[in-house]
C-alpha positions in Angstrom: -0.3 19.7 18.1 -1.6 19.4 21.7 0.3 21.3 24.4 0.8 20.1 27.9 -0.9 22.2 30.6 1.4 24.2 32.9 2.5 22.7 36.2 0.2 25.0 38.0 -2.8 24.0 35.9 -1.9 20.3 36.4 -1.7 20.8 40.2 -5.1 22.6 40.2 -6.6 19.8 38.1 -5.2 17.2 40.4 -6.5 19.0 43.5 -9.9 19.3 42.0 -9.9 15.5 41.1 -8.8 14.6 44.7 -11.5 16.8 46.2 -14.4 15.6 44.0 -13.8 12.2 42.5 -11.7 10.4 45.1 -14.4 10.4 47.9 -16.9 8.8 45.4 -14.4 6.2 44.2 -13.3 5.3 47.8 -17.0 5.0 48.8 -17.6 2.6 45.9 -14.6 0.5 46.8 -15.7 0.3 50.5 -19.2 -0.7 49.4 -17.8 -3.4 47.1 -15.5 -4.7 49.8 -18.4 -4.8 52.3 -20.6 -6.8 49.8 -17.8 -9.2 49.1 -17.3 -9.9 52.9 -21.0 -10.4 53.4 -21.1 -12.9 50.5 -18.0 -14.7 51.9 -19.7 -14.9 55.4 -22.9 -16.2 53.8 -21.0 -18.9 51.9 -19.1 -19.9 55.1 -22.4 -20.2 57.0 -23.9 -22.4 54.3 -20.8 -24.6 54.1 -20.9 -25.0 57.9 -24.6 -26.1 57.8 -23.8 -28.6 55.1 -20.9 -30.1 57.1 -23.1 -30.3 60.2 -25.8 -32.2 58.3 -23.3 -34.6 56.7 -21.5 -35.4 60.0 
């Protein structure tokens, strides 16, 4: 049967995760958000050109 780590061990594991993994995950999220915004802006620009050509 598996045992649950002590509270102190859980806190150390959490602190380690926050120190090491969270910055990487946050950076990936920011990069994905930036790419999505760029794609949205590109789509808006293309839509504007099409509307100008039609009108």
